[in-house]
C-alpha positions in Angstrom: 15.5 -18.4 -59.5 16.4 -18.2 -55.9 15.8 -21.3 -53.8 15.3 -19.2 -50.6 12.0 -17.7 -51.7 8.5 -18.3 -52.8 7.8 -17.5 -56.3 4.4 -16.5 -57.5 3.0 -17.4 -61.1 -0.2 -15.5 -61.5 -2.9 -16.8 -63.9 -6.4 -15.6 -65.1 -8.2 -18.3 -63.1 -5.5 -20.0 -60.8 -2.2 -19.0 -59.4 0.9 -21.2 -58.8 3.5 -20.9 -56.1 6.9 -22.5 -56.1 8.8 -22.7 -52.7 12.6 -23.1 -53.2 12.9 -24.2 -49.6 11.1 -27.4 -50.4 12.1 -28.3 -54.0 14.2 -31.3 -54.5 14.0 -31.3 -58.3 12.3 -34.6 -58.7 10.8 -33.2 -61.9 7.4 -34.3 -61.9 6.4 -30.6 -63.0 9.0 -30.1 -65.8 8.4 -33.6 -67.2 4.6 -33.1 -67.3 3.0 -33.0 -70.8 2.1 -29.6 -72.1 3.5 -26.1 -71.5 2.5 -25.3 -67.9 6.3 -25.7 -67.0 9.0 -25.1 -69.6 12.7 -25.1 -68.6 14.6 -22.1 -69.7 11.5 -20.1 -70.3 10.8 -16.9 -68.6 8.7 -17.3 -66.6 9.2 -21.0 -66.1 5.6 -21.5 -65.2 2.5 -20.1 -67.1 -0.8 -21.1 -65.6 -2.8 -19.9 -68.5 -1.0 -22.4 -70.9 -3.4 -25.1 -69.9 -6.9 -25.7 -68.2 -7.4 -24.9 -64.5 -8.0 -28.7 -64.1 -4.8 -29.7 -65.7 -2.9 -27.1 -63.5 -4.3 -28.6 -60.4 -3.4 -32.1 -61.5 0.0 -31.3 -62.3 0.8 -29.2 -59.2 -0.6 -32.1 -57.1 2.1 -34.4 -58.6 4.9 -32.4 -56.6 5.9 -34.9 -54.0 7.7 -32.4 -51.7 4.9 -29.7 -51.4 7.2 -27.2 -53.0 4.4 -26.5 -55.5 1.0 -25.3 -54.6 -1.9 -23.4 -56.0 -4.5 -20.7 -55.2 -7.9 -21.3 -57.0 -10.5 -18.8 -55.8 -13.3 -20.5 -57.8 -12.4 -24.1 -57.4 -11.2 -24.1 -53.7 -8.1 -25.6 -52.0 -6.4 -28.8 -52.7 -8.3 -31.9 -51.3 -6.6 -34.5 -49.3 -6.5 -37.9 -50.8 -8.7 -40.5 -49.4 -5.7 -42.5 -48.1 -2.6 -41.4 -46.2 0.5 -42.9 -47.4 4.2 -42.8 -46.9 6.4 -44.2 -49.7 10.0 -45.1 -48.9 12.1 -43.8 -51.6 15.0 -45.9 -52.9 18.2 -44.2 -51.3 16.0 -41.1 -50.6 13.4 -39.5 -48.4 10.0 -40.6 -47.1 7.3 -39.2 -49.4 4.2 -38.5 -47.3 0.8 -37.8 -49.0 -2.5 -37.3 -47.2 -4.2 -35.1 -44.8 -0.9 -34.0 -43.2 -0.4 -32.1 -39.9 3.3 -31.6 -39.6 4.1 -30.1 -36.2 6.1 -26.7 -36.6 5.6 -26.5 -40.4 5.6 -22.9 -41.3 2.3 -21.4 -42.1 3.7 -20.1 -45.5 4.4 -23.7 -46.7 0.8 -24.6 -47.8 1.9 -27.5 -49.9 3.1 -29.6 -47.1 -0.6 -30.0 -45.7 -1.0 -32.7 -48.2 2.4 -33.6 -49.7 6.0 -33.6 -48.1 9.4 -35.1 -48.7 10.7 -36.0 -45.1 14.5 -36.5 -44.5 15.5 -40.1 -43.4 19.3 -39.8 -44.1 19.9 -37.4 -41.0 21.8 -34.9 -43.0 19.3 -32.4 -44.2 19.8 -28.7 -43.3 16.0 -28.2 -43.6 14.9 -30.9 -41.2 12.2 -32.5 -41.0 12.2 -31.8 -44.8 14.6 -33.3 -47.4 17.0 -31.1 -49.0 18.8 -33.8 -51.2 21.6 -34.2 -48.6 21.1 -37.9 -49.1 22.9 -37.6 -52.4 25.9 -35.7 -50.8 26.3 -38.1 -48.0 25.9 -41.4 -49.9 22.9 -42.5 -48.0 21.9 -46.0 -49.0 18.7 -47.9 -48.4 16.8 -49.5 -51.1 13.4 -49.0 -49.6 12.4 -52.5 -48.5 10.0 -52.8 -45.6 10.0 -55.8 -43.4 7.1 -55.3 -41.0 3.5 -55.5 -41.7 1.7 -53.6 -38.9 -2.0 -54.0 -38.3 -4.7 -53.8 -40.9 -6.6 -50.5 -41.0 -10.4 -50.3 -40.8 -10.1 -46.7 -42.3 -7.7 -45.1 -44.6 -7.9 -41.2 -44.4 -8.4 -38.5 -41.8 -5.7 -36.3 -40.2 -2.1 -37.6 -40.0 0.0 -36.1 -37.3 3.7 -35.9 -37.8 6.0 -34.8 -35.0 9.7 -34.6 -35.4 11.3 -35.6 -31.8 14.3 -33.5 -30.8 17.2 -35.7 -31.7 14.8 -38.5 -32.4 12.6 -40.1 -34.8 9.2 -39.0 -36.7 6.3 -39.9 -34.5 3.3 -40.5 -36.7 -0.2 -40.9 -35.5 -3.3 -41.5 -37.8 -4.4 -44.0 -40.4 -1.3 -44.7 -42.4 -0.2 -47.1 -45.2 3.6 -47.4 -46.0 4.7 -48.5 -49.4 8.0 -50.0 -50.1 10.2 -48.3 -52.9 9.0 -51.2 -55.1 5.4 -49.9 -54.8 4.3 -52.8 -52.5 1.9 -52.0 -49.8 4.0 -53.1 -46.9 2.8 -51.8 -43.5 -0.5 -50.4 -42.1 -1.3 -48.9 -38.8 -2.4 -46.0 -36.6 0.9 -45.1 -35.0 4.4 -45.7 -35.6 8.0 -44.0 -35.2 10.0 -43.5 -38.5 13.7 -43.2 -38.5 15.4 -39.9 -39.5 18.8 -40.4 -38.3 19.7 -42.8 -41.2 21.2 -45.5 -38.8 18.3 -47.8 -38.0 18.7 -51.4 -38.9 15.1 -51.7 -39.3 14.2 -48.8 -41.7 12.0 -47.2 -42.1 11.1 -47.6 -38.5 13.2 -46.2 -35.6 15.2 -48.7 -33.6 16.8 -46.3 -31.2 19.9 -45.9 -33.2 19.7 -42.1 -33.0 20.9 -42.4 -29.3 23.9 -44.5 -30.3 25.1 -42.3 -33.2 24.4 -39.1 -31.5 21.8 -37.8 -34.1 21.2 -34.1 -33.7 18.2 -32.5 -35.4 19.5 -29.1 -35.3 
């Protein structure tokens, strides 16, 4: 299966799409109970193997947005009530919410709710993760030291803008969770490191300028 194309898996009531440009093989789909996804089977995904409710629930587990669905009767995926970014252990930033990622292609519908964002600086698919953190030996265990300002609301649009050769600017109600799962930071605006060099991860401290980070 090519990782440079979108593959369609049609069903009687719901269709599933897989985008190889975004998949980082976390395995939430393949490890799900049931037969929606079966490794080595052709086709790998058969939407009619389980109920439409189950299909939607499993697809929405995908943390990178590589999996999405088209449900004519049930409507589109609904954004969660809370916008969150989870700092993965030695890995990307997992964003989940009502995401508005500036410059995201229109043919990547999954990233309007779920995205894995590069924070090692090495991805060839910035601002999205492509697992380059594994190749370059990026190490950060996902602790978060700052606390931010408590939110009065949790949801709503979350705008994410990747500055050229700089951080991710995030505006909107946001909760950041450490890799341990702890709710660590809350606020309505922040800049998140994507060069991999900040001494205050996951936040930007200007290190991208010192290390000569290039976003292209």
